[in-house]
Each structure stands twice: as structure tokens, then as C-alpha cells.
ROFITOR-887069 format. One record per residue (C-alpha): x, z, y; residue number from 1. Coordinates in steps of 0.25 Angstrom, whole numbers. Each point is the difference from the previous one (the first is absolute). Example, Ala and Ser with C-alpha at 12.3 -4.5 7.8 and 13.67 -1.06 7.14 Angstrom:
ROFITOR-887069
<site east="49" up="31" north="-18" resi="1"/>
<site east="6" up="-2" north="14" resi="2"/>
end
This chain:
ROFITOR-887069
<site east="-1" up="0" north="1" resi="1"/>
<site east="6" up="-3" north="13" resi="2"/>
<site east="0" up="10" north="10" resi="3"/>
<site east="-6" up="-3" north="15" resi="4"/>
<site east="2" up="5" north="10" resi="5"/>
<site east="-12" up="10" north="8" resi="6"/>
<site east="-1" up="-6" north="12" resi="7"/>
<site east="-9" up="3" north="13" resi="8"/>
<site east="-3" up="-11" north="11" resi="9"/>
<site east="-5" up="3" north="14" resi="10"/>
<site east="-8" up="-13" north="1" resi="11"/>
<site east="-8" up="5" north="12" resi="12"/>
<site east="-3" up="8" north="13" resi="13"/>
<site east="-7" up="1" north="10" resi="14"/>
<site east="4" up="-5" north="14" resi="15"/>
<site east="4" up="9" north="11" resi="16"/>
<site east="0" up="12" north="-10" resi="17"/>
<site east="10" up="6" north="11" resi="18"/>
<site east="-8" up="-2" north="12" resi="19"/>
<site east="-12" up="4" north="-7" resi="20"/>
<site east="5" up="14" north="-3" resi="21"/>
<site east="6" up="3" north="13" resi="22"/>
<site east="-12" up="-4" north="5" resi="23"/>
<site east="-7" up="10" north="-9" resi="24"/>
<site east="12" up="10" north="6" resi="25"/>
<site east="-6" up="-3" north="13" resi="26"/>
<site east="-14" up="-1" north="0" resi="27"/>
<site east="-4" up="14" north="1" resi="28"/>
<site east="10" up="5" north="13" resi="29"/>
<site east="-1" up="-14" north="5" resi="30"/>
<site east="-9" up="-6" north="13" resi="31"/>
<site east="-6" up="-14" north="-5" resi="32"/>
<site east="-8" up="-4" north="-10" resi="33"/>
<site east="3" up="-3" north="-15" resi="34"/>
<site east="2" up="-15" north="3" resi="35"/>
<site east="8" up="2" north="13" resi="36"/>
<site east="10" up="9" north="-7" resi="37"/>
<site east="4" up="-9" north="-12" resi="38"/>
<site east="2" up="-12" north="10" resi="39"/>
<site east="9" up="10" north="8" resi="40"/>
<site east="9" up="4" north="-12" resi="41"/>
<site east="2" up="-16" north="-3" resi="42"/>
<site east="16" up="0" north="1" resi="43"/>
<site east="1" up="14" north="5" resi="44"/>
<site east="13" up="4" north="-2" resi="45"/>
<site east="-5" up="15" north="-2" resi="46"/>
<site east="-10" up="-3" north="-13" resi="47"/>
<site east="12" up="4" north="-10" resi="48"/>
<site east="4" up="13" north="6" resi="49"/>
<site east="-13" up="4" north="3" resi="50"/>
<site east="-6" up="-1" north="-14" resi="51"/>
<site east="13" up="6" north="-5" resi="52"/>
<site east="-3" up="12" north="10" resi="53"/>
<site east="-15" up="1" north="-5" resi="54"/>
<site east="5" up="0" north="-14" resi="55"/>
<site east="11" up="11" north="2" resi="56"/>
<site east="-12" up="9" north="7" resi="57"/>
<site east="-8" up="-2" north="-14" resi="58"/>
<site east="-9" up="-9" north="4" resi="59"/>
<site east="-1" up="-11" north="-11" resi="60"/>
<site east="-14" up="-5" north="1" resi="61"/>
<site east="5" up="-10" north="11" resi="62"/>
<site east="7" up="-8" north="-12" resi="63"/>
<site east="-10" up="-2" north="-7" resi="64"/>
<site east="-4" up="-12" north="9" resi="65"/>
<site east="12" up="-7" north="-7" resi="66"/>
<site east="-5" up="-7" north="-12" resi="67"/>
<site east="9" up="-6" north="-11" resi="68"/>
<site east="-3" up="-10" north="-13" resi="69"/>
<site east="10" up="1" north="-12" resi="70"/>
<site east="0" up="-8" north="-11" resi="71"/>
<site east="6" up="7" north="-12" resi="72"/>
<site east="6" up="-9" north="-13" resi="73"/>
<site east="4" up="4" north="-13" resi="74"/>
<site east="0" up="16" north="3" resi="75"/>
<site east="-4" up="9" north="-11" resi="76"/>
<site east="-13" up="4" north="-2" resi="77"/>
<site east="5" up="15" north="1" resi="78"/>
<site east="4" up="-6" north="16" resi="79"/>
<site east="-13" up="-5" north="0" resi="80"/>
<site east="-9" up="13" north="-5" resi="81"/>
<site east="10" up="8" north="12" resi="82"/>
<site east="-4" up="-10" north="10" resi="83"/>
<site east="-15" up="1" north="-2" resi="84"/>
<site east="-2" up="14" north="0" resi="85"/>
<site east="2" up="-1" north="14" resi="86"/>
<site east="-13" up="1" north="6" resi="87"/>
<site east="1" up="-7" north="15" resi="88"/>
<site east="7" up="-13" north="-7" resi="89"/>
<site east="-7" up="-12" north="-4" resi="90"/>
<site east="3" up="-7" north="-13" resi="91"/>
<site east="-2" up="-12" north="-8" resi="92"/>
<site east="5" up="1" north="-15" resi="93"/>
<site east="0" up="-13" north="-10" resi="94"/>
<site east="-11" up="5" north="-11" resi="95"/>
<site east="4" up="5" north="-13" resi="96"/>
<site east="-14" up="-4" north="-5" resi="97"/>
<site east="1" up="-14" north="3" resi="98"/>
<site east="15" up="-4" north="-1" resi="99"/>
<site east="9" up="-1" north="-13" resi="100"/>
<site east="12" up="9" north="4" resi="101"/>
<site east="8" up="-6" north="-13" resi="102"/>
<site east="10" up="-7" north="7" resi="103"/>
<site east="2" up="10" north="15" resi="104"/>
<site east="11" up="7" north="-6" resi="105"/>
<site east="4" up="14" north="3" resi="106"/>
<site east="8" up="8" north="9" resi="107"/>
<site east="14" up="3" north="-5" resi="108"/>
<site east="10" up="11" north="6" resi="109"/>
<site east="12" up="-5" north="5" resi="110"/>
<site east="9" up="10" north="-5" resi="111"/>
<site east="-4" up="0" north="-14" resi="112"/>
<site east="13" up="-5" north="-9" resi="113"/>
<site east="0" up="-9" north="-12" resi="114"/>
<site east="-5" up="11" north="-11" resi="115"/>
<site east="-10" up="6" north="8" resi="116"/>
<site east="-7" up="-13" north="6" resi="117"/>
<site east="-1" up="-6" north="-13" resi="118"/>
<site east="-7" up="14" north="-4" resi="119"/>
<site east="-10" up="-1" north="12" resi="120"/>
<site east="-3" up="-14" north="-2" resi="121"/>
<site east="-2" up="2" north="-15" resi="122"/>
<site east="-11" up="11" north="6" resi="123"/>
<site east="-6" up="-11" north="10" resi="124"/>
<site east="0" up="-12" north="-8" resi="125"/>
<site east="-7" up="6" north="-13" resi="126"/>
<site east="-11" up="4" north="9" resi="127"/>
<site east="-2" up="-13" north="8" resi="128"/>
<site east="3" up="-8" north="-13" resi="129"/>
<site east="-13" up="9" north="-6" resi="130"/>
<site east="-9" up="-2" north="12" resi="131"/>
<site east="3" up="-16" north="-1" resi="132"/>
<site east="-5" up="2" north="-16" resi="133"/>
<site east="-13" up="8" north="5" resi="134"/>
<site east="-3" up="-13" north="12" resi="135"/>
<site east="3" up="-10" north="-12" resi="136"/>
<site east="-11" up="9" north="-9" resi="137"/>
<site east="-10" up="0" north="9" resi="138"/>
<site east="0" up="13" north="6" resi="139"/>
<site east="-4" up="0" north="15" resi="140"/>
<site east="13" up="1" north="11" resi="141"/>
<site east="-7" up="13" north="6" resi="142"/>
<site east="1" up="5" north="-14" resi="143"/>
<site east="14" up="-6" north="-5" resi="144"/>
<site east="6" up="4" north="14" resi="145"/>
<site east="0" up="16" north="-4" resi="146"/>
<site east="12" up="-4" north="-8" resi="147"/>
<site east="7" up="-5" north="13" resi="148"/>
<site east="13" up="10" north="5" resi="149"/>
<site east="1" up="5" north="13" resi="150"/>
<site east="12" up="-9" north="1" resi="151"/>
<site east="-8" up="-14" north="1" resi="152"/>
<site east="1" up="-6" north="11" resi="153"/>
<site east="-10" up="-1" north="10" resi="154"/>
<site east="-3" up="-7" north="13" resi="155"/>
<site east="-10" up="4" north="13" resi="156"/>
<site east="-1" up="-1" north="13" resi="157"/>
<site east="0" up="13" north="9" resi="158"/>
<site east="-6" up="2" north="14" resi="159"/>
<site east="3" up="12" north="8" resi="160"/>
<site east="4" up="6" north="14" resi="161"/>
<site east="13" up="5" north="6" resi="162"/>
<site east="-3" up="13" north="-1" resi="163"/>
<site east="-6" up="-1" north="-16" resi="164"/>
<site east="14" up="-9" north="-3" resi="165"/>
<site east="9" up="12" north="4" resi="166"/>
<site east="-9" up="10" north="-7" resi="167"/>
<site east="3" up="-9" north="-14" resi="168"/>
<site east="14" up="-4" north="3" resi="169"/>
<site east="2" up="17" north="2" resi="170"/>
<site east="-6" up="3" north="-13" resi="171"/>
<site east="8" up="-12" north="-6" resi="172"/>
<site east="14" up="5" north="4" resi="173"/>
<site east="-3" up="17" north="1" resi="174"/>
<site east="-13" up="3" north="-7" resi="175"/>
<site east="-5" up="-5" north="-13" resi="176"/>
<site east="8" up="-13" north="0" resi="177"/>
<site east="13" up="7" north="3" resi="178"/>
<site east="10" up="-3" north="-12" resi="179"/>
<site east="-7" up="-13" north="-5" resi="180"/>
<site east="9" up="-12" north="3" resi="181"/>
<site east="-11" up="-10" north="0" resi="182"/>
<site east="-7" up="8" north="11" resi="183"/>
<site east="12" up="3" north="8" resi="184"/>
<site east="5" up="-14" north="0" resi="185"/>
<site east="-16" up="-4" north="5" resi="186"/>
<site east="1" up="11" north="11" resi="187"/>
<site east="12" up="-7" north="6" resi="188"/>
<site east="-6" up="-13" north="0" resi="189"/>
<site east="-12" up="4" north="7" resi="190"/>
<site east="6" up="8" north="10" resi="191"/>
<site east="10" up="-10" north="4" resi="192"/>
<site east="-12" up="-11" north="0" resi="193"/>
<site east="-9" up="8" north="8" resi="194"/>
<site east="11" up="4" north="10" resi="195"/>
<site east="5" up="-12" north="3" resi="196"/>
<site east="-14" up="-6" north="5" resi="197"/>
<site east="-4" up="16" north="5" resi="198"/>
<site east="13" up="5" north="5" resi="199"/>
<site east="-9" up="12" north="6" resi="200"/>
<site east="0" up="7" north="-14" resi="201"/>
<site east="15" up="-2" north="-6" resi="202"/>
<site east="3" up="15" north="6" resi="203"/>
<site east="-12" up="5" north="-7" resi="204"/>
<site east="3" up="-8" north="-15" resi="205"/>
<site east="14" up="5" north="2" resi="206"/>
<site east="-3" up="15" north="4" resi="207"/>
<site east="-2" up="9" north="-11" resi="208"/>
<site east="-13" up="5" north="-1" resi="209"/>
<site east="-5" up="16" north="-1" resi="210"/>
<site east="-4" up="5" north="-13" resi="211"/>
<site east="-13" up="1" north="4" resi="212"/>
<site east="-2" up="-15" north="1" resi="213"/>
<site east="5" up="-4" north="-12" resi="214"/>
<site east="-4" up="4" north="-16" resi="215"/>
<site east="10" up="8" north="-8" resi="216"/>
<site east="8" up="-9" north="-9" resi="217"/>
<site east="-5" up="-1" north="-14" resi="218"/>
<site east="9" up="3" north="-11" resi="219"/>
<site east="4" up="-11" north="-10" resi="220"/>
<site east="9" up="8" north="-10" resi="221"/>
<site east="-13" up="5" north="-8" resi="222"/>
<site east="-5" up="-11" north="-10" resi="223"/>
<site east="-13" up="3" north="-5" resi="224"/>
<site east="-1" up="-5" north="-15" resi="225"/>
<site east="-7" up="5" north="-12" resi="226"/>
<site east="5" up="-2" north="-15" resi="227"/>
<site east="-12" up="-10" north="-2" resi="228"/>
<site east="-9" up="-9" north="9" resi="229"/>
<site east="-12" up="5" north="4" resi="230"/>
<site east="-11" up="-10" north="0" resi="231"/>
<site east="-12" up="4" north="8" resi="232"/>
<site east="-14" up="-9" north="-2" resi="233"/>
<site east="-9" up="-5" north="11" resi="234"/>
<site east="-11" up="10" north="0" resi="235"/>
<site east="11" up="10" north="4" resi="236"/>
<site east="6" up="-9" north="11" resi="237"/>
<site east="-4" up="4" north="14" resi="238"/>
<site east="-6" up="13" north="-3" resi="239"/>
<site east="-8" up="3" north="14" resi="240"/>
<site east="-4" up="15" north="6" resi="241"/>
<site east="-6" up="2" north="11" resi="242"/>
<site east="8" up="14" north="7" resi="243"/>
<site east="-6" up="0" north="13" resi="244"/>
<site east="-12" up="-3" north="8" resi="245"/>
<site east="-8" up="3" north="12" resi="246"/>
<site east="-9" up="11" north="-1" resi="247"/>
<site east="-9" up="-5" north="10" resi="248"/>
<site east="1" up="-16" north="1" resi="249"/>
<site east="-15" up="-2" north="4" resi="250"/>
<site east="2" up="10" north="12" resi="251"/>
<site east="14" up="-6" north="3" resi="252"/>
<site east="-5" up="-15" north="1" resi="253"/>
<site east="-14" up="5" north="8" resi="254"/>
<site east="10" up="7" north="10" resi="255"/>
<site east="11" up="-13" north="2" resi="256"/>
<site east="-12" up="-9" north="1" resi="257"/>
<site east="-7" up="8" north="11" resi="258"/>
<site east="14" up="-2" north="8" resi="259"/>
<site east="-1" up="-14" north="1" resi="260"/>
<site east="-15" up="-1" north="1" resi="261"/>
<site east="-3" up="13" north="8" resi="262"/>
<site east="-16" up="-5" north="2" resi="263"/>
<site east="-2" up="1" north="-14" resi="264"/>
<site east="-12" up="8" north="-5" resi="265"/>
<site east="-6" up="3" north="-14" resi="266"/>
<site east="11" up="3" north="-12" resi="267"/>
<site east="11" up="-11" north="-3" resi="268"/>
<site east="-3" up="-9" north="-12" resi="269"/>
<site east="14" up="-1" north="-6" resi="270"/>
<site east="-3" up="-13" north="-7" resi="271"/>
<site east="-2" up="-6" north="13" resi="272"/>
<site east="15" up="1" north="4" resi="273"/>
<site east="3" up="-10" north="-11" resi="274"/>
<site east="-5" up="-10" north="9" resi="275"/>
<site east="7" up="3" north="13" resi="276"/>
<site east="12" up="-10" north="2" resi="277"/>
<site east="10" up="10" north="1" resi="278"/>
<site east="-6" up="16" north="-5" resi="279"/>
<site east="11" up="8" north="5" resi="280"/>
<site east="-9" up="9" north="-3" resi="281"/>
<site east="5" up="0" north="-14" resi="282"/>
<site east="14" up="1" north="3" resi="283"/>
<site east="-4" up="15" north="2" resi="284"/>
<site east="-1" up="3" north="-14" resi="285"/>
<site east="11" up="2" north="-10" resi="286"/>
<site east="1" up="1" north="-15" resi="287"/>
<site east="12" up="4" north="-7" resi="288"/>
<site east="3" up="-5" north="-14" resi="289"/>
<site east="10" up="1" north="-11" resi="290"/>
<site east="3" up="-11" north="-10" resi="291"/>
<site east="7" up="3" north="-12" resi="292"/>
<site east="8" up="-10" north="-9" resi="293"/>
<site east="-2" up="-13" north="11" resi="294"/>
<site east="10" up="-9" north="-4" resi="295"/>
<site east="12" up="-5" north="11" resi="296"/>
<site east="-8" up="-14" north="-1" resi="297"/>
<site east="-12" up="8" north="3" resi="298"/>
<site east="5" up="8" north="13" resi="299"/>
<site east="5" up="-14" north="7" resi="300"/>
<site east="-14" up="-3" north="-1" resi="301"/>
<site east="-4" up="13" north="6" resi="302"/>
<site east="9" up="1" north="12" resi="303"/>
<site east="-4" up="-12" north="4" resi="304"/>
<site east="-12" up="7" north="6" resi="305"/>
<site east="7" up="5" north="14" resi="306"/>
<site east="-10" up="10" north="4" resi="307"/>
<site east="3" up="11" north="-8" resi="308"/>
<site east="11" up="11" north="-3" resi="309"/>
<site east="5" up="-2" north="-14" resi="310"/>
<site east="11" up="9" north="-7" resi="311"/>
<site east="8" up="-9" north="-9" resi="312"/>
<site east="11" up="8" north="-9" resi="313"/>
<site east="14" up="-8" north="2" resi="314"/>
<site east="4" up="-11" north="-11" resi="315"/>
<site east="13" up="7" north="-1" resi="316"/>
<site east="-8" up="11" north="-8" resi="317"/>
<site east="-10" up="-8" north="-8" resi="318"/>
<site east="-2" up="4" north="-14" resi="319"/>
<site east="5" up="-11" north="-7" resi="320"/>
<site east="-6" up="1" north="-14" resi="321"/>
<site east="-13" up="0" north="5" resi="322"/>
<site east="-7" up="-14" north="0" resi="323"/>
<site east="-14" up="-7" north="0" resi="324"/>
<site east="-4" up="-7" north="-13" resi="325"/>
<site east="-12" up="-10" north="6" resi="326"/>
<site east="-12" up="-4" north="-8" resi="327"/>
<site east="5" up="-14" north="-1" resi="328"/>
<site east="13" up="3" north="-7" resi="329"/>
<site east="-4" up="11" north="-8" resi="330"/>
<site east="-12" up="-8" north="-6" resi="331"/>
<site east="10" up="-10" north="-4" resi="332"/>
<site east="7" up="5" north="-13" resi="333"/>
<site east="11" up="-12" north="3" resi="334"/>
<site east="3" up="4" north="15" resi="335"/>
<site east="-2" up="15" north="-3" resi="336"/>
<site east="10" up="1" north="-9" resi="337"/>
<site east="10" up="-8" north="10" resi="338"/>
<site east="-5" up="9" north="11" resi="339"/>
<site east="3" up="12" north="-8" resi="340"/>
<site east="14" up="-4" north="-5" resi="341"/>
<site east="6" up="-5" north="14" resi="342"/>
<site east="-5" up="13" north="5" resi="343"/>
<site east="6" up="9" north="-10" resi="344"/>
<site east="11" up="-9" north="2" resi="345"/>
<site east="1" up="1" north="14" resi="346"/>
<site east="-1" up="15" north="-2" resi="347"/>
<site east="12" up="2" north="-10" resi="348"/>
<site east="8" up="-9" north="10" resi="349"/>
<site east="-4" up="9" north="12" resi="350"/>
<site east="5" up="12" north="-8" resi="351"/>
<site east="13" up="-7" north="-3" resi="352"/>
<site east="3" up="-5" north="16" resi="353"/>
<site east="-6" up="15" north="4" resi="354"/>
<site east="14" up="5" north="-7" resi="355"/>
<site east="8" up="-10" north="9" resi="356"/>
<site east="2" up="5" north="13" resi="357"/>
<site east="2" up="-15" north="5" resi="358"/>
<site east="-13" up="-4" north="-3" resi="359"/>
<site east="-8" up="13" north="-1" resi="360"/>
<site east="1" up="-1" north="17" resi="361"/>
<site east="-9" up="-13" north="-1" resi="362"/>
<site east="-10" up="6" north="-7" resi="363"/>
<site east="-10" up="-4" north="11" resi="364"/>
<site east="2" up="-14" north="-5" resi="365"/>
<site east="-3" up="3" north="-15" resi="366"/>
<site east="-17" up="5" north="4" resi="367"/>
<site east="-9" up="-9" north="-6" resi="368"/>
<site east="-13" up="-5" north="7" resi="369"/>
<site east="-8" up="6" north="-10" resi="370"/>
<site east="7" up="15" north="1" resi="371"/>
<site east="-11" up="8" north="3" resi="372"/>
<site east="0" up="13" north="11" resi="373"/>
<site east="-9" up="8" north="9" resi="374"/>
<site east="-4" up="-2" north="13" resi="375"/>
<site east="-9" up="6" north="12" resi="376"/>
<site east="-6" up="-4" north="12" resi="377"/>
<site east="-10" up="2" north="12" resi="378"/>
<site east="-9" up="-11" north="5" resi="379"/>
<site east="-12" up="0" north="9" resi="380"/>
<site east="-13" up="-5" north="-3" resi="381"/>
<site east="3" up="-13" north="9" resi="382"/>
<site east="11" up="-5" north="-8" resi="383"/>
<site east="-7" up="5" north="-14" resi="384"/>
<site east="-10" up="-11" north="4" resi="385"/>
<site east="10" up="-10" north="2" resi="386"/>
<site east="8" up="5" north="-12" resi="387"/>
<site east="-11" up="-1" north="-10" resi="388"/>
<site east="-6" up="-13" north="5" resi="389"/>
<site east="12" up="-6" north="-2" resi="390"/>
<site east="5" up="7" north="-14" resi="391"/>
<site east="-13" up="3" north="-7" resi="392"/>
<site east="-3" up="-15" north="0" resi="393"/>
<site east="3" up="-8" north="-15" resi="394"/>
<site east="10" up="-8" north="7" resi="395"/>
<site east="9" up="12" north="2" resi="396"/>
<site east="10" up="5" north="-9" resi="397"/>
<site east="-5" up="7" north="-13" resi="398"/>
<site east="8" up="13" north="4" resi="399"/>
<site east="-3" up="1" north="15" resi="400"/>
<site east="-14" up="-4" north="-4" resi="401"/>
<site east="-2" up="11" north="-9" resi="402"/>
<site east="5" up="11" north="11" resi="403"/>
<site east="-8" up="-6" north="11" resi="404"/>
<site east="-13" up="0" north="-10" resi="405"/>
<site east="4" up="16" north="-2" resi="406"/>
<site east="3" up="2" north="16" resi="407"/>
<site east="-14" up="-3" north="2" resi="408"/>
<site east="-7" up="6" north="-12" resi="409"/>
<site east="6" up="14" north="5" resi="410"/>
<site east="-3" up="-2" north="14" resi="411"/>
<site east="-15" up="-5" north="-2" resi="412"/>
<site east="-2" up="13" north="-8" resi="413"/>
<site east="5" up="8" north="13" resi="414"/>
<site east="-7" up="-8" north="12" resi="415"/>
<site east="-9" up="-10" north="-8" resi="416"/>
<site east="-8" up="-2" north="15" resi="417"/>
<site east="12" up="-7" north="4" resi="418"/>
<site east="8" up="-6" north="-13" resi="419"/>
<site east="-13" up="-6" north="-7" resi="420"/>
<site east="1" up="-10" north="9" resi="421"/>
<site east="17" up="-3" north="-4" resi="422"/>
<site east="3" up="-10" north="-12" resi="423"/>
<site east="7" up="-14" north="0" resi="424"/>
<site east="-3" up="-9" north="11" resi="425"/>
<site east="-12" up="-7" north="-7" resi="426"/>
<site east="-8" up="13" north="-2" resi="427"/>
<site east="5" up="3" north="15" resi="428"/>
<site east="-3" up="-13" north="7" resi="429"/>
<site east="-8" up="-7" north="-11" resi="430"/>
<site east="10" up="-13" north="0" resi="431"/>
<site east="13" up="-2" north="-7" resi="432"/>
<site east="12" up="-1" north="8" resi="433"/>
<site east="8" up="-7" north="-11" resi="434"/>
<site east="-6" up="-14" north="2" resi="435"/>
<site east="4" up="-9" north="-13" resi="436"/>
<site east="8" up="12" north="-6" resi="437"/>
<site east="-13" up="8" north="-2" resi="438"/>
<site east="-3" up="6" north="-11" resi="439"/>
<site east="-14" up="-4" north="-2" resi="440"/>
<site east="-6" up="13" north="-4" resi="441"/>
<site east="-5" up="4" north="14" resi="442"/>
<site east="-14" up="5" north="-5" resi="443"/>
<site east="6" up="8" north="-10" resi="444"/>
<site east="10" up="6" north="8" resi="445"/>
<site east="-11" up="4" north="10" resi="446"/>
<site east="-8" up="8" north="-10" resi="447"/>
<site east="14" up="6" north="-6" resi="448"/>
<site east="3" up="6" north="13" resi="449"/>
<site east="-16" up="4" north="3" resi="450"/>
<site east="1" up="9" north="-12" resi="451"/>
<site east="14" up="4" north="2" resi="452"/>
<site east="3" up="16" north="-2" resi="453"/>
<site east="11" up="10" north="-6" resi="454"/>
<site east="-8" up="-2" north="-14" resi="455"/>
<site east="-1" up="-15" north="0" resi="456"/>
end
């Protein structure tokens, strides 16, 4: 396998970012309207010094007006996971549900000597080979991908503002990414490219942050691997528990509604909020869920919904021996045997590599897309509506669909007056948004979600 270099390329950024940020810094203390202040900022030699002065004072919101678009090419999936947990950035990632990754390759650490490189590649090649065989045997890509190791090459776009960019770079250098060569190299490229078009932030990028501004580095000297692989079947994947809910949701919604509609008389019918174009009232209701045995692939679906607070453990501490076995593989004797054999082989190789210090430190690349772990999320009722509309749909991947449906069961039991109106888009709006890719089961779906409850 030829190792490709992880790359990040600044492909676009907003014009006049220094002038815009300097204008934002002046706005609250300078005479004139916003447009006049911006016009005066054009070619003002003091812009650079002003922005830096404001940054030194701790007021970093002004640089949120500078926005960058990056293309990340042939980075490991571990890097992808690191990035997409950044809640104030936007991402578009090549889908493992629809694209065959057999020939995409994987990241190989540069410092591995010949024998260690051979052992590393033996582990990766066995998994890629089995992935390819599963596809040849008719296993859907969305299930075969569970064998893909987190070294596999990923490609994605990332759009973020300068403040969030600095935070990501600091996390790479001094926080969770400390000691990870691939992330260190990318951090250097990000800083150099962004600094070349927006010099105001160079000092912030080069300055070591205070402890409270980065996460603690994660230990990489502990590899959790059992003697045998542990396979977890579909019914036990993504088990949902409701941990916290509002004590008086109807009262909260009523109070929130009357703030924006003070002349309202009579009690609020909460289901009417679902017919409002921008129901901010729903954002006042927060629900916290524990999701157990969710796969790493499932997490990528979950964290795409930005308006939530998700607690995800580090991949460096994952229990490598716990895997999903999806029904499409389990129900076919030939593919089930292959799947189990390759996981046992991978588990044994991982045990051997965990005794080798040169390989042990790269254990985060050995994580598989089908490894499972537990997460927690807090999400408001407005984002829940969006999440369930998309993820309870028959077109959604089965793991995240089951999670969405179980979440809906819990909130319906908690507050049926509102959540009886939640469901996939066809149930909520009466029409399917999928066009030619519709499942063709709209009537059945509407009936299913009319009757959905914790007992179903």
C-alpha cells in the first residue's frame, strides 16, 4: 500500500477579512453607521494593529467575521472524527454509505521501520480485503464499512471562522491532538495558510493558549483489547435512555410563546408551534439522552446535527474488542464466518501490536468503524424535530434511524401533546422530500408513527 500524505488546502476565504474585522472592532466606539465605518477601514494602515490589540484584550468575537474554506485530502478517518466534533464549523464528508472505499487506501505513519510497517499494513490490509469481499457478496456498503479502520483515507470540506480555526489548531497542538504527528502536521499547514491571508491571527496561532482553552491531552499508552472479539448484535446497538427532561414543558412553552405574543389570550395549544416557520419556543425545552453501544460510524451521523451538546469519548481510549455484527452479515453464514474470522484475526494482531511501543502509540488508527462506545447528548425540542424528520425516515441508515425512533418514543411518553406531532418528514408534512429516491411506503410510515410508543 502506497502511503499518501495528509493534505489540507485553503480553497477559499472571504474578501476584506482584515477590514471587516477591524470595522467590527471599531463599531461600538466609533461615530458613523456600519457601512461608513467599513468604508473608512479600507486601506487603513491601523487595521492590523487594531485587530491584534482587541485580540490581546480577550475580545475574540471580532475575528468570527473572517471565514475560511478548507479541503482536506487523504487524511485519516481519525482526523475526520477529530474535526467534526467541532460544533461551530460546517462539514461535508464523502459518504461511506454510497461510495466504495476498497481502493482509497489508508494513512501509514512515516516513522515506522520496515518490520513495524509490515505488521501495521498486515492489520489494515486484512480489513480492507474483507471489506471488499463483503461488497462482492452483496453486503450493503453501509454495513461493510464497519470493517474500515480509522486509518482509511477520508476527504471532506470544512468551513469555519477564524476564532474556531484557532481553537481547532490549539486542540491539535496542545490538547487532544498533542503527540499525534498527523494532526501536528495539519495544524502547521492550517496556521501557515490562514496566516498568509489573514496575518492578524498569526500571533494567536503561535501563542500557547491557557489551560482552560484546550482539552487535556489523551493518553495513548493504554490499548484496551480483550483476548477475544466481542460481537454485539443489532438489537443492542444504539440503546437509548432518557436521562433528563423539563419538569413543566407545557408551562415553559406557554411562557416563551407569550414573550413574543403578549396579546395572546387563552391557553397555548402546543401543537400549533409545529406549524410556525421558526418556533424558537421549542429551543427552551432540553432533553438529555444516553446512547449506549453506538458505533463510530453512528457517531458521525449523530454529531452532524450541530445544535446539540454531545459528549463523545476519545478514540484513543476505545475498547477495541467490541464490535457490531449487523443483520445483513449475521444472517448469511458465509459472510458471518468471514466477518468473525477477520475480527478475531484483527484482535489478535492488535494484541501483538499493543506490546510493541512503536506501534502501540498509533492505536487510534486501529479503531474500526464498527467499534462501539457510549455517548451522551443534550438537544432541544426544535433540533429534535429536525433530527427526527431526517433520521426516522426509511432512507436513513438503519442504526441512526433506530436511535431516532427510540428517542421519539421517549419524548412522546414524556410530553405527548407536542411530540405526537414529531416523526419523519412524510408524517410531519404529509409529503416525501426524497423525490425519485422515495421508499414508496408513505402511507405505512404515517400509520406507523401515529401509533408509535415505548410499548411498540
